[in-house]
The first five atom37 places (N, CA, C, CB, O) and aatype in JSON, in Angstrom:
{
  "aatype": [12, 0, 3, 19, 1, 19, 9, 4, 0, 9, 7, 1, 15, 7, 5, 10, 7, 10, 7, 7, 7, 12, 14, 17, 6, 7, 1, 14, 6, 1, 0, 13, 19, 6, 3, 19, 6, 1, 13, 13, 6, 9, 16, 1, 7, 8, 19, 10, 9, 0, 7, 14, 11, 16, 19, 0, 15, 13, 14, 3, 13, 0, 8, 1, 6, 1, 16, 9, 19, 6, 9, 1, 15, 16, 6, 6, 14, 6, 0, 19, 10, 0, 5, 13, 1, 7, 1, 19, 19, 18, 9, 7, 7, 7, 14, 15, 19, 17, 16, 0, 18, 0, 1, 13, 19, 1, 8, 17, 3, 9, 2, 16, 10, 14, 18, 3, 7, 6, 0, 3, 16, 17, 13, 3, 14, 0, 17, 10, 9, 0, 7, 7, 16, 0, 8, 1, 5],
  "atom_mask": [
    [1, 1, 1, 1, 1],
    [1, 1, 1, 1, 1],
    [1, 1, 1, 1, 1],
    [1, 1, 1, 1, 1],
    [1, 1, 1, 1, 1],
    [1, 1, 1, 1, 1],
    [1, 1, 1, 1, 1],
    [1, 1, 1, 1, 1],
    [1, 1, 1, 1, 1],
    [1, 1, 1, 1, 1],
    [1, 1, 1, 0, 1],
    [1, 1, 1, 1, 1],
    [1, 1, 1, 1, 1],
    [1, 1, 1, 0, 1],
    [1, 1, 1, 1, 1],
    [1, 1, 1, 1, 1],
    [1, 1, 1, 0, 1],
    [1, 1, 1, 1, 1],
    [1, 1, 1, 0, 1],
    [1, 1, 1, 0, 1],
    [1, 1, 1, 0, 1],
    [1, 1, 1, 1, 1],
    [1, 1, 1, 1, 1],
    [1, 1, 1, 1, 1],
    [1, 1, 1, 1, 1],
    [1, 1, 1, 0, 1],
    [1, 1, 1, 1, 1],
    [1, 1, 1, 1, 1],
    [1, 1, 1, 1, 1],
    [1, 1, 1, 1, 1],
    [1, 1, 1, 1, 1],
    [1, 1, 1, 1, 1],
    [1, 1, 1, 1, 1],
    [1, 1, 1, 1, 1],
    [1, 1, 1, 1, 1],
    [1, 1, 1, 1, 1],
    [1, 1, 1, 1, 1],
    [1, 1, 1, 1, 1],
    [1, 1, 1, 1, 1],
    [1, 1, 1, 1, 1],
    [1, 1, 1, 1, 1],
    [1, 1, 1, 1, 1],
    [1, 1, 1, 1, 1],
    [1, 1, 1, 1, 1],
    [1, 1, 1, 0, 1],
    [1, 1, 1, 1, 1],
    [1, 1, 1, 1, 1],
    [1, 1, 1, 1, 1],
    [1, 1, 1, 1, 1],
    [1, 1, 1, 1, 1],
    [1, 1, 1, 0, 1],
    [1, 1, 1, 1, 1],
    [1, 1, 1, 1, 1],
    [1, 1, 1, 1, 1],
    [1, 1, 1, 1, 1],
    [1, 1, 1, 1, 1],
    [1, 1, 1, 1, 1],
    [1, 1, 1, 1, 1],
    [1, 1, 1, 1, 1],
    [1, 1, 1, 1, 1],
    [1, 1, 1, 1, 1],
    [1, 1, 1, 1, 1],
    [1, 1, 1, 1, 1],
    [1, 1, 1, 1, 1],
    [1, 1, 1, 1, 1],
    [1, 1, 1, 1, 1],
    [1, 1, 1, 1, 1],
    [1, 1, 1, 1, 1],
    [1, 1, 1, 1, 1],
    [1, 1, 1, 1, 1],
    [1, 1, 1, 1, 1],
    [1, 1, 1, 1, 1],
    [1, 1, 1, 1, 1],
    [1, 1, 1, 1, 1],
    [1, 1, 1, 1, 1],
    [1, 1, 1, 1, 1],
    [1, 1, 1, 1, 1],
    [1, 1, 1, 1, 1],
    [1, 1, 1, 1, 1],
    [1, 1, 1, 1, 1],
    [1, 1, 1, 1, 1],
    [1, 1, 1, 1, 1],
    [1, 1, 1, 1, 1],
    [1, 1, 1, 1, 1],
    [1, 1, 1, 1, 1],
    [1, 1, 1, 0, 1],
    [1, 1, 1, 1, 1],
    [1, 1, 1, 1, 1],
    [1, 1, 1, 1, 1],
    [1, 1, 1, 1, 1],
    [1, 1, 1, 1, 1],
    [1, 1, 1, 0, 1],
    [1, 1, 1, 0, 1],
    [1, 1, 1, 0, 1],
    [1, 1, 1, 1, 1],
    [1, 1, 1, 1, 1],
    [1, 1, 1, 1, 1],
    [1, 1, 1, 1, 1],
    [1, 1, 1, 1, 1],
    [1, 1, 1, 1, 1],
    [1, 1, 1, 1, 1],
    [1, 1, 1, 1, 1],
    [1, 1, 1, 1, 1],
    [1, 1, 1, 1, 1],
    [1, 1, 1, 1, 1],
    [1, 1, 1, 1, 1],
    [1, 1, 1, 1, 1],
    [1, 1, 1, 1, 1],
    [1, 1, 1, 1, 1],
    [1, 1, 1, 1, 1],
    [1, 1, 1, 1, 1],
    [1, 1, 1, 1, 1],
    [1, 1, 1, 1, 1],
    [1, 1, 1, 1, 1],
    [1, 1, 1, 1, 1],
    [1, 1, 1, 1, 1],
    [1, 1, 1, 0, 1],
    [1, 1, 1, 1, 1],
    [1, 1, 1, 1, 1],
    [1, 1, 1, 1, 1],
    [1, 1, 1, 1, 1],
    [1, 1, 1, 1, 1],
    [1, 1, 1, 1, 1],
    [1, 1, 1, 1, 1],
    [1, 1, 1, 1, 1],
    [1, 1, 1, 1, 1],
    [1, 1, 1, 1, 1],
    [1, 1, 1, 1, 1],
    [1, 1, 1, 1, 1],
    [1, 1, 1, 1, 1],
    [1, 1, 1, 0, 1],
    [1, 1, 1, 0, 1],
    [1, 1, 1, 1, 1],
    [1, 1, 1, 1, 1],
    [1, 1, 1, 1, 1],
    [1, 1, 1, 1, 1],
    [1, 1, 1, 1, 1]
  ],
  "atom_positions": [
    [[16.46, 5.43, -10.66], [15.59, 5.15, -9.52], [14.26, 4.6, -10.04], [15.36, 6.42, -8.65], [13.83, 4.9, -11.15]],
    [[13.64, 3.82, -9.22], [12.32, 3.27, -9.53], [11.27, 4.36, -9.43], [11.98, 2.09, -8.58], [11.47, 5.38, -8.76]],
    [[10.15, 4.15, -10.1], [8.99, 5.03, -9.99], [8.17, 4.5, -8.82], [8.15, 5.06, -11.35], [7.43, 3.53, -8.97]],
    [[8.3, 5.13, -7.66], [7.74, 4.61, -6.41], [6.36, 5.2, -6.16], [8.68, 4.91, -5.22], [6.16, 6.41, -6.21]],
    [[5.4, 4.3, -5.88], [4.01, 4.7, -5.68], [3.4, 3.92, -4.52], [3.2, 4.47, -6.97], [3.91, 2.89, -4.08]],
    [[2.3, 4.45, -4.04], [1.5, 3.75, -3.03], [0.05, 3.79, -3.5], [1.66, 4.39, -1.59], [-0.43, 4.82, -3.98]],
    [[-0.64, 2.68, -3.36], [-2.09, 2.63, -3.56], [-2.65, 2.07, -2.26], [-2.5, 1.74, -4.83], [-2.26, 0.99, -1.81]],
    [[-3.57, 2.82, -1.67], [-4.12, 2.37, -0.39], [-5.56, 2.83, -0.25], [-3.28, 2.89, 0.77], [-6.05, 3.66, -1.01]],
    [[-6.22, 2.26, 0.74], [-7.59, 2.64, 1.08], [-7.61, 3.1, 2.53], [-8.58, 1.47, 0.84], [-6.92, 2.56, 3.39]],
    [[-8.44, 4.12, 2.77], [-8.64, 4.6, 4.13], [-10.14, 4.76, 4.36], [-7.88, 5.94, 4.38], [-10.92, 4.87, 3.41]],
    [[-10.52, 4.78, 5.62], [-11.9, 5.08, 5.96], [-12.15, 6.58, 5.89], [0.0, 0.0, 0.0], [-11.23, 7.36, 5.66]],
    [[-13.38, 6.97, 6.09], [-13.76, 8.39, 6.0], [-12.99, 9.3, 6.95], [-15.23, 8.53, 6.26], [-12.83, 10.48, 6.67]],
    [[-12.54, 8.77, 8.05], [-11.78, 9.57, 9.03], [-10.3, 9.23, 9.02], [-12.35, 9.35, 10.43], [-9.58, 9.58, 9.96]],
    [[-9.83, 8.56, 7.97], [-8.42, 8.2, 7.87], [-8.05, 6.86, 8.47], [0.0, 0.0, 0.0], [-6.87, 6.57, 8.65]],
    [[-9.04, 6.04, 8.8], [-8.77, 4.73, 9.38], [-8.0, 3.85, 8.39], [-10.08, 4.03, 9.79], [-8.27, 3.84, 7.19]],
    [[-7.02, 3.13, 8.94], [-6.21, 2.2, 8.13], [-6.33, 0.77, 8.62], [-4.75, 2.63, 8.14], [-6.46, -0.16, 7.82]],
    [[-6.27, 0.59, 9.91], [-6.18, -0.76, 10.42], [-6.91, -0.97, 11.74], [0.0, 0.0, 0.0], [-7.24, -0.02, 12.46]],
    [[-7.14, -2.24, 12.03], [-7.77, -2.64, 13.29], [-7.32, -4.07, 13.59], [-9.34, -2.54, 13.21], [-7.59, -4.99, 12.82]],
    [[-6.64, -4.23, 14.7], [-6.21, -5.57, 15.11], [-5.3, -6.26, 14.13], [0.0, 0.0, 0.0], [-5.33, -7.48, 14.01]],
    [[-4.48, -5.5, 13.41], [-3.54, -6.08, 12.46], [-4.09, -6.31, 11.07], [0.0, 0.0, 0.0], [-3.38, -6.82, 10.2]],
    [[-5.33, -5.94, 10.82], [-5.93, -6.06, 9.49], [-6.62, -4.77, 9.11], [0.0, 0.0, 0.0], [-6.52, -3.76, 9.82]],
    [[-7.31, -4.81, 8.0], [-8.09, -3.64, 7.61], [-9.46, -3.75, 8.27], [-8.22, -3.54, 6.04], [-10.06, -4.83, 8.26]],
    [[-9.96, -2.65, 8.84], [-11.23, -2.75, 9.59], [-12.41, -3.2, 8.75], [-11.55, -1.43, 10.21], [-13.39, -3.7, 9.29]],
    [[-12.35, -3.02, 7.46], [-13.46, -3.38, 6.57], [-13.2, -4.71, 5.84], [-13.69, -2.27, 5.54], [-13.97, -5.1, 4.97]],
    [[-12.13, -5.38, 6.2], [-11.75, -6.62, 5.52], [-12.91, -7.63, 5.52], [-10.51, -7.24, 6.2], [-13.52, -7.9, 6.55]],
    [[-13.19, -8.17, 4.33], [-14.23, -9.16, 4.18], [-15.63, -8.61, 4.01], [0.0, 0.0, 0.0], [-16.58, -9.38, 3.85]],
    [[-15.78, -7.29, 4.04], [-17.12, -6.71, 3.85], [-17.56, -6.94, 2.41], [-17.14, -5.17, 4.19], [-16.77, -6.73, 1.48]],
    [[-18.8, -7.37, 2.2], [-19.25, -7.73, 0.86], [-19.79, -6.57, 0.01], [-20.31, -8.77, 0.97], [-20.06, -6.75, -1.18]],
    [[-19.96, -5.4, 0.61], [-20.51, -4.28, -0.15], [-19.61, -3.96, -1.34], [-20.68, -3.04, 0.75], [-18.39, -4.11, -1.27]],
    [[-20.23, -3.52, -2.42], [-19.52, -3.31, -3.68], [-18.31, -2.39, -3.55], [-20.48, -2.73, -4.7], [-17.28, -2.66, -4.17]],
    [[-18.39, -1.32, -2.78], [-17.27, -0.37, -2.65], [-16.02, -1.07, -2.13], [-17.65, 0.79, -1.71], [-14.91, -0.77, -2.57]],
    [[-16.18, -2.0, -1.2], [-15.04, -2.69, -0.61], [-14.48, -3.74, -1.57], [-15.45, -3.36, 0.71], [-13.26, -3.89, -1.69]],
    [[-15.35, -4.44, -2.26], [-14.92, -5.44, -3.24], [-14.2, -4.75, -4.4], [-16.14, -6.26, -3.76], [-13.16, -5.22, -4.84]],
    [[-14.76, -3.65, -4.88], [-14.13, -2.9, -5.98], [-12.76, -2.38, -5.59], [-15.03, -1.74, -6.41], [-11.86, -2.33, -6.43]],
    [[-12.58, -1.99, -4.33], [-11.28, -1.48, -3.89], [-10.22, -2.57, -4.0], [-11.37, -0.96, -2.44], [-9.11, -2.31, -4.46]],
    [[-10.54, -3.78, -3.58], [-9.59, -4.89, -3.67], [-9.3, -5.21, -5.14], [-10.15, -6.16, -2.95], [-8.14, -5.4, -5.52]],
    [[-10.34, -5.26, -5.96], [-10.15, -5.53, -7.39], [-9.25, -4.47, -8.03], [-11.51, -5.57, -8.12], [-8.36, -4.79, -8.82]],
    [[-9.49, -3.22, -7.67], [-8.72, -2.1, -8.22], [-7.24, -2.21, -7.82], [-9.3, -0.75, -7.74], [-6.36, -1.98, -8.64]],
    [[-6.99, -2.56, -6.56], [-5.61, -2.74, -6.09], [-4.88, -3.76, -6.94], [-5.59, -3.17, -4.6], [-3.77, -3.51, -7.41]],
    [[-5.49, -4.92, -7.14], [-4.82, -5.96, -7.9], [-4.71, -5.61, -9.39], [-5.56, -7.28, -7.74], [-3.74, -6.02, -10.04]],
    [[-5.66, -4.88, -9.92], [-5.57, -4.45, -11.33], [-4.43, -3.44, -11.53], [-6.92, -3.84, -11.78], [-3.64, -3.57, -12.46]],
    [[-4.36, -2.46, -10.67], [-3.35, -1.4, -10.82], [-1.93, -1.92, -10.59], [-3.65, -0.26, -9.85], [-1.0, -1.48, -11.27]],
    [[-1.75, -2.84, -9.66], [-0.4, -3.34, -9.37], [0.05, -4.45, -10.31], [-0.35, -3.84, -7.94], [1.21, -4.84, -10.3]],
    [[-0.87, -4.97, -11.14], [-0.53, -6.07, -12.06], [0.63, -5.66, -12.97], [-1.76, -6.46, -12.91], [0.62, -4.58, -13.57]],
    [[1.63, -6.54, -13.06], [2.77, -6.32, -13.94], [3.87, -5.48, -13.32], [0.0, 0.0, 0.0], [4.91, -5.27, -13.94]],
    [[3.65, -5.0, -12.12], [4.63, -4.14, -11.47], [5.27, -4.85, -10.28], [3.98, -2.83, -11.01], [4.99, -6.02, -10.01]],
    [[6.13, -4.14, -9.59], [6.77, -4.64, -8.38], [5.94, -4.19, -7.19], [8.26, -4.15, -8.27], [5.48, -3.04, -7.14]],
    [[5.75, -5.08, -6.24], [5.03, -4.76, -5.01], [5.92, -5.21, -3.86], [3.61, -5.45, -4.95], [6.18, -6.4, -3.68]],
    [[6.4, -4.24, -3.06], [7.22, -4.59, -1.91], [6.42, -4.37, -0.64], [8.54, -3.77, -1.88], [5.67, -3.4, -0.53]],
    [[6.58, -5.28, 0.3], [5.81, -5.21, 1.54], [6.49, -6.04, 2.61], [4.35, -5.69, 1.32], [7.37, -6.85, 2.32]],
    [[6.08, -5.83, 3.84], [6.58, -6.62, 4.94], [6.01, -8.03, 4.93], [0.0, 0.0, 0.0], [5.09, -8.32, 4.17]],
    [[6.56, -8.9, 5.76], [6.16, -10.31, 5.76], [4.67, -10.55, 5.98], [6.92, -11.04, 6.82], [4.08, -11.4, 5.31]],
    [[4.05, -9.82, 6.89], [2.64, -10.04, 7.18], [1.77, -9.68, 5.97], [2.2, -9.21, 8.4], [0.83, -10.41, 5.64]],
    [[2.09, -8.58, 5.31], [1.32, -8.17, 4.13], [1.54, -9.15, 2.99], [1.72, -6.75, 3.69], [0.58, -9.55, 2.33]],
    [[2.78, -9.56, 2.76], [3.07, -10.52, 1.69], [2.31, -11.82, 1.93], [4.59, -10.79, 1.6], [1.77, -12.41, 1.0]],
    [[2.27, -12.27, 3.17], [1.58, -13.52, 3.5], [0.07, -13.43, 3.24], [1.82, -13.89, 4.95], [-0.59, -14.45, 3.05]],
    [[-0.47, -12.22, 3.23], [-1.91, -12.05, 3.04], [-2.33, -12.06, 1.57], [-2.36, -10.75, 3.67], [-3.53, -12.15, 1.28]],
    [[-1.37, -11.99, 0.64], [-1.73, -11.95, -0.78], [-2.15, -13.33, -1.27], [-0.55, -11.44, -1.62], [-1.52, -14.33, -0.93]],
    [[-3.23, -13.39, -2.06], [-3.66, -14.68, -2.63], [-2.65, -15.19, -3.65], [-5.06, -14.55, -3.28], [-1.83, -14.42, -4.16]],
    [[-2.71, -16.47, -3.95], [-1.76, -17.09, -4.88], [-1.68, -16.39, -6.22], [-2.14, -18.53, -5.09], [-0.59, -16.2, -6.75]],
    [[-2.84, -16.0, -6.8], [-2.81, -15.38, -8.12], [-1.98, -14.1, -8.14], [-4.23, -15.08, -8.59], [-1.4, -13.75, -9.16]],
    [[-1.92, -13.41, -7.02], [-1.17, -12.15, -6.96], [0.31, -12.37, -7.24], [-1.35, -11.48, -5.57], [0.96, -11.51, -7.84]],
    [[0.84, -13.48, -6.83], [2.26, -13.79, -7.03], [2.58, -14.08, -8.49], [2.67, -14.97, -6.17], [3.71, -13.89, -8.92]],
    [[1.6, -14.53, -9.24], [1.82, -14.82, -10.66], [1.77, -13.57, -11.53], [0.81, -15.81, -11.14], [2.36, -13.55, -12.61]],
    [[1.08, -12.54, -11.07], [0.81, -11.37, -11.92], [1.62, -10.13, -11.58], [-0.62, -11.03, -11.84], [1.44, -9.09, -12.2]],
    [[2.5, -10.22, -10.62], [3.35, -9.1, -10.23], [4.57, -9.65, -9.51], [2.57, -8.07, -9.33], [4.57, -10.78, -9.04]],
    [[5.61, -8.84, -9.44], [6.81, -9.23, -8.69], [6.61, -8.8, -7.25], [8.11, -8.58, -9.31], [6.58, -7.6, -6.95]],
    [[6.46, -9.75, -6.35], [6.25, -9.43, -4.94], [7.55, -9.71, -4.19], [5.07, -10.27, -4.34], [8.12, -10.79, -4.26]],
    [[7.99, -8.68, -3.47], [9.25, -8.76, -2.74], [8.98, -8.51, -1.27], [10.29, -7.75, -3.3], [8.41, -7.48, -0.91]],
    [[9.39, -9.43, -0.42], [9.24, -9.28, 1.02], [10.43, -8.5, 1.56], [9.12, -10.67, 1.72], [11.58, -8.88, 1.35]],
    [[10.13, -7.41, 2.25], [11.19, -6.57, 2.8], [11.24, -6.7, 4.32], [10.99, -5.1, 2.39], [10.28, -7.15, 4.95]],
    [[12.35, -6.31, 4.88], [12.57, -6.33, 6.33], [12.96, -4.92, 6.79], [13.68, -7.36, 6.73], [13.5, -4.14, 6.01]],
    [[12.69, -4.63, 8.03], [12.99, -3.3, 8.56], [14.49, -3.02, 8.61], [12.4, -3.15, 9.96], [14.9, -1.86, 8.7]],
    [[15.3, -4.05, 8.55], [16.76, -3.86, 8.58], [17.33, -3.45, 7.22], [17.44, -5.14, 9.05], [18.48, -3.03, 7.13]],
    [[16.52, -3.56, 6.17], [16.98, -3.21, 4.83], [16.84, -1.71, 4.59], [16.21, -3.99, 3.76], [15.84, -1.1, 4.97]],
    [[17.84, -1.13, 3.95], [17.78, 0.29, 3.6], [16.87, 0.47, 2.39], [19.21, 0.85, 3.3], [17.04, -0.22, 1.38]],
    [[15.91, 1.39, 2.46], [15.01, 1.61, 1.32], [15.76, 1.9, 0.01], [14.07, 2.76, 1.63], [15.36, 1.42, -1.05]],
    [[16.83, 2.67, 0.07], [17.59, 2.97, -1.14], [18.1, 1.71, -1.81], [18.76, 3.89, -0.82], [18.05, 1.58, -3.04]],
    [[18.6, 0.78, -1.01], [19.14, -0.48, -1.55], [18.02, -1.33, -2.15], [19.88, -1.27, -0.45], [18.21, -1.95, -3.21]],
    [[16.88, -1.38, -1.5], [15.76, -2.16, -2.01], [15.3, -1.58, -3.35], [14.59, -2.18, -0.99], [15.13, -2.31, -4.33]],
    [[15.09, -0.27, -3.38], [14.58, 0.38, -4.6], [15.58, 0.35, -5.74], [14.2, 1.82, -4.3], [15.19, 0.32, -6.9]],
    [[16.87, 0.35, -5.42], [17.91, 0.31, -6.46], [17.82, -0.96, -7.3], [19.3, 0.43, -5.83], [18.28, -0.97, -8.44]],
    [[17.25, -2.01, -6.76], [17.1, -3.27, -7.49], [16.1, -3.17, -8.64], [16.68, -4.38, -6.55], [16.06, -4.03, -9.52]],
    [[15.27, -2.1, -8.62], [14.17, -2.01, -9.57], [14.21, -0.73, -10.39], [12.86, -2.1, -8.83], [13.16, -0.15, -10.68]],
    [[15.39, -0.3, -10.76], [15.53, 0.91, -11.58], [14.67, 0.79, -12.84], [17.02, 1.13, -11.96], [14.66, -0.24, -13.51]],
    [[13.95, 1.87, -13.14], [13.13, 1.89, -14.34], [11.79, 1.17, -14.22], [0.0, 0.0, 0.0], [11.02, 1.16, -15.18]],
    [[11.5, 0.57, -13.09], [10.24, -0.15, -12.87], [9.31, 0.67, -12.0], [10.49, -1.53, -12.24], [9.75, 1.54, -11.25]],
    [[8.02, 0.38, -12.1], [7.04, 0.94, -11.17], [7.03, 0.03, -9.95], [5.61, 1.06, -11.83], [6.84, -1.18, -10.05]],
    [[7.24, 0.64, -8.78], [7.28, -0.11, -7.53], [6.19, 0.43, -6.6], [8.69, 0.0, -6.85], [6.17, 1.62, -6.27]],
    [[5.29, -0.45, -6.18], [4.27, -0.09, -5.22], [4.74, -0.54, -3.83], [2.89, -0.74, -5.58], [5.24, -1.65, -3.65]],
    [[4.58, 0.36, -2.87], [4.97, 0.06, -1.5], [3.74, -0.46, -0.77], [5.57, 1.33, -0.78], [2.77, 0.27, -0.58]],
    [[3.79, -1.72, -0.36], [2.68, -2.33, 0.36], [2.53, -1.7, 1.74], [0.0, 0.0, 0.0], [3.47, -1.14, 2.29]],
    [[1.36, -1.82, 2.26], [0.93, -1.03, 3.39], [1.54, -1.31, 4.74], [0.0, 0.0, 0.0], [2.31, -2.24, 4.98]],
    [[1.13, -0.41, 5.59], [1.51, -0.41, 6.97], [2.31, 0.83, 7.32], [0.0, 0.0, 0.0], [3.19, 1.25, 6.57]],
    [[1.99, 1.43, 8.46], [2.66, 2.66, 8.86], [4.18, 2.59, 8.9], [2.17, 3.08, 10.18], [4.85, 3.53, 8.48]],
    [[4.74, 1.49, 9.41], [6.2, 1.42, 9.49], [6.85, 1.4, 8.11], [6.62, 0.19, 10.29], [7.89, 2.01, 7.9]],
    [[6.23, 0.7, 7.17], [6.78, 0.65, 5.81], [6.63, 2.0, 5.13], [6.07, -0.45, 4.98], [7.57, 2.49, 4.5]],
    [[5.45, 2.62, 5.25], [5.24, 3.91, 4.61], [6.11, 4.99, 5.23], [3.78, 4.31, 4.7], [6.56, 5.89, 4.52]],
    [[6.36, 4.92, 6.52], [7.25, 5.88, 7.16], [8.66, 5.75, 6.59], [7.27, 5.68, 8.68], [9.32, 6.75, 6.33]],
    [[9.12, 4.53, 6.4], [10.48, 4.3, 5.88], [10.61, 4.71, 4.41], [10.85, 2.83, 6.04], [11.67, 5.18, 4.0]],
    [[9.56, 4.53, 3.62], [9.65, 4.74, 2.17], [9.0, 6.03, 1.67], [9.03, 3.59, 1.46], [9.13, 6.36, 0.5]],
    [[8.3, 6.77, 2.53], [7.52, 7.94, 2.1], [8.35, 8.96, 1.32], [6.91, 8.62, 3.3], [7.84, 9.56, 0.36]],
    [[9.57, 9.17, 1.69], [10.39, 10.19, 1.0], [10.68, 9.82, -0.46], [11.7, 10.39, 1.75], [11.09, 10.69, -1.24]],
    [[10.49, 8.57, -0.82], [10.74, 8.13, -2.19], [9.47, 8.06, -3.04], [11.42, 6.79, -2.18], [9.54, 7.91, -4.26]],
    [[8.31, 8.16, -2.39], [7.03, 7.99, -3.09], [6.73, 9.2, -3.95], [5.89, 7.75, -2.08], [6.68, 10.34, -3.47]],
    [[6.53, 8.94, -5.23], [6.2, 10.0, -6.18], [4.7, 10.23, -6.24], [6.73, 9.65, -7.58], [4.25, 11.34, -6.5]],
    [[3.92, 9.17, -6.01], [2.47, 9.27, -6.18], [1.75, 8.42, -5.15], [2.06, 8.84, -7.59], [2.03, 7.23, -5.0]],
    [[0.81, 9.05, -4.43], [-0.07, 8.34, -3.49], [-1.45, 8.26, -4.11], [-0.11, 9.07, -2.09], [-2.04, 9.29, -4.44]],
    [[-1.98, 7.07, -4.28], [-3.32, 6.86, -4.79], [-4.15, 6.38, -3.6], [-3.34, 5.81, -5.99], [-4.05, 5.23, -3.18]],
    [[-4.98, 7.27, -3.06], [-5.72, 7.0, -1.83], [-7.21, 6.9, -2.13], [-5.45, 8.1, -0.77], [-7.82, 7.86, -2.59]],
    [[-7.77, 5.74, -1.88], [-9.2, 5.53, -2.09], [-9.9, 5.63, -0.74], [-9.47, 4.14, -2.77], [-9.6, 4.87, 0.18]],
    [[-10.83, 6.57, -0.62], [-11.6, 6.72, 0.61], [-12.83, 5.83, 0.54], [-11.99, 8.21, 0.84], [-13.69, 5.99, -0.34]],
    [[-12.91, 4.9, 1.47], [-14.02, 3.94, 1.51], [-15.14, 4.43, 2.43], [-13.52, 2.57, 1.97], [-14.89, 5.26, 3.31]],
    [[-16.35, 3.93, 2.24], [-17.48, 4.35, 3.08], [-17.47, 3.63, 4.44], [-18.81, 4.07, 2.36], [-18.43, 2.97, 4.81]],
    [[-16.38, 3.78, 5.15], [-16.22, 3.16, 6.47], [-15.95, 4.28, 7.47], [-15.06, 2.1, 6.48], [-15.07, 5.11, 7.24]],
    [[-16.67, 4.31, 8.57], [-16.44, 5.32, 9.58], [-16.52, 4.7, 10.97], [-17.44, 6.47, 9.45], [-17.07, 5.28, 11.9]],
    [[-15.96, 3.5, 11.09], [-16.01, 2.78, 12.35], [-14.7, 2.77, 13.09], [0.0, 0.0, 0.0], [-13.84, 3.64, 12.9]],
    [[-14.56, 1.79, 13.93], [-13.43, 1.62, 14.82], [-12.13, 1.38, 14.04], [-13.69, 0.48, 15.78], [-12.13, 0.79, 12.96]],
    [[-11.01, 1.84, 14.62], [-9.68, 1.61, 14.06], [-8.66, 1.79, 15.16], [-9.39, 2.58, 12.87], [-8.92, 2.45, 16.17]],
    [[-7.49, 1.2, 14.98], [-6.38, 1.45, 15.89], [-5.14, 1.94, 15.15], [-6.06, 0.18, 16.68], [-4.1, 2.18, 15.76]],
    [[-5.27, 2.08, 13.84], [-4.19, 2.59, 13.0], [-4.79, 3.6, 12.03], [-3.46, 1.42, 12.23], [-5.86, 3.37, 11.47]],
    [[-4.08, 4.72, 11.84], [-4.61, 5.83, 11.06], [-3.61, 6.28, 10.0], [-4.96, 7.0, 11.97], [-2.4, 6.13, 10.19]],
    [[-4.11, 6.81, 8.9], [-3.25, 7.38, 7.86], [-2.59, 8.64, 8.4], [-4.07, 7.69, 6.57], [-3.25, 9.46, 9.04]],
    [[-1.3, 8.79, 8.15], [-0.54, 9.95, 8.61], [-0.29, 10.89, 7.43], [0.81, 9.51, 9.27], [0.48, 10.53, 6.54]],
    [[-0.91, 12.07, 7.4], [-0.71, 13.01, 6.3], [0.75, 13.42, 6.11], [-1.54, 14.24, 6.52], [1.11, 13.89, 5.03]],
    [[1.58, 13.26, 7.1], [3.0, 13.6, 6.97], [3.68, 12.75, 5.9], [3.72, 13.41, 8.32], [4.66, 13.18, 5.3]],
    [[3.15, 11.56, 5.65], [3.71, 10.73, 4.59], [3.62, 11.43, 3.25], [3.0, 9.37, 4.52], [4.52, 11.3, 2.41]],
    [[2.53, 12.18, 3.02], [2.34, 12.86, 1.75], [3.36, 13.97, 1.54], [0.93, 13.44, 1.67], [3.82, 14.2, 0.42]],
    [[3.71, 14.64, 2.59], [4.65, 15.76, 2.53], [6.07, 15.27, 2.28], [4.6, 16.59, 3.82], [6.88, 15.98, 1.68]],
    [[6.37, 14.06, 2.74], [7.72, 13.51, 2.64], [8.14, 13.22, 1.21], [7.81, 12.26, 3.46], [9.33, 13.24, 0.89]],
    [[7.17, 12.94, 0.34], [7.52, 12.51, -1.02], [6.83, 13.29, -2.1], [0.0, 0.0, 0.0], [7.0, 14.51, -2.2]],
    [[6.03, 12.59, -2.92], [5.45, 13.19, -4.13], [4.03, 13.68, -3.97], [0.0, 0.0, 0.0], [3.67, 14.23, -2.92]],
    [[3.23, 13.49, -4.99], [1.88, 14.02, -5.06], [0.86, 13.0, -4.59], [1.57, 14.47, -6.47], [1.13, 11.8, -4.58]],
    [[-0.29, 13.48, -4.22], [-1.38, 12.58, -3.79], [-2.55, 12.74, -4.76], [-1.84, 12.9, -2.31], [-2.8, 13.81, -5.3]],
    [[-3.26, 11.62, -4.95], [-4.47, 11.61, -5.76], [-5.5, 10.88, -4.94], [-4.24, 10.93, -7.18], [-5.35, 9.69, -4.65]],
    [[-6.56, 11.57, -4.55], [-7.61, 10.94, -3.74], [-8.82, 10.67, -4.59], [-7.98, 11.81, -2.55], [-9.18, 11.45, -5.47]],
    [[-9.46, 9.55, -4.3], [-10.71, 9.18, -4.98], [-11.82, 9.22, -3.99], [-10.62, 7.8, -5.63], [-12.97, 8.95, -4.34]]
  ]
}
């Protein structure tokens, strides 16, 4: 089996999304810029699986430095992960993807950002119970 992990950012109250994006997307403050840099540094050289919308949001350089695989809701997580035995696989974001893959996640790396504003999507702590350990920053 693959070594399945998630790296994500949440706001101070567990905010994940707003209007189909991240509520802090494009903010120039150092904490937000560092979070994006950290995501791309940690996932470099590994497999990153995500839905079509998330895959479409990755910049060109991201495709050169990691194996990015677009997944569909009709695919069984076991079958997807079986393709990457012995590899580190990061599960790209979104509640539907994390709900489907949470039971396979060995490690959650959650960065809490200094954001406490509006959101329409929230982190679900049940994802942590479904799989492995969590590490919060």
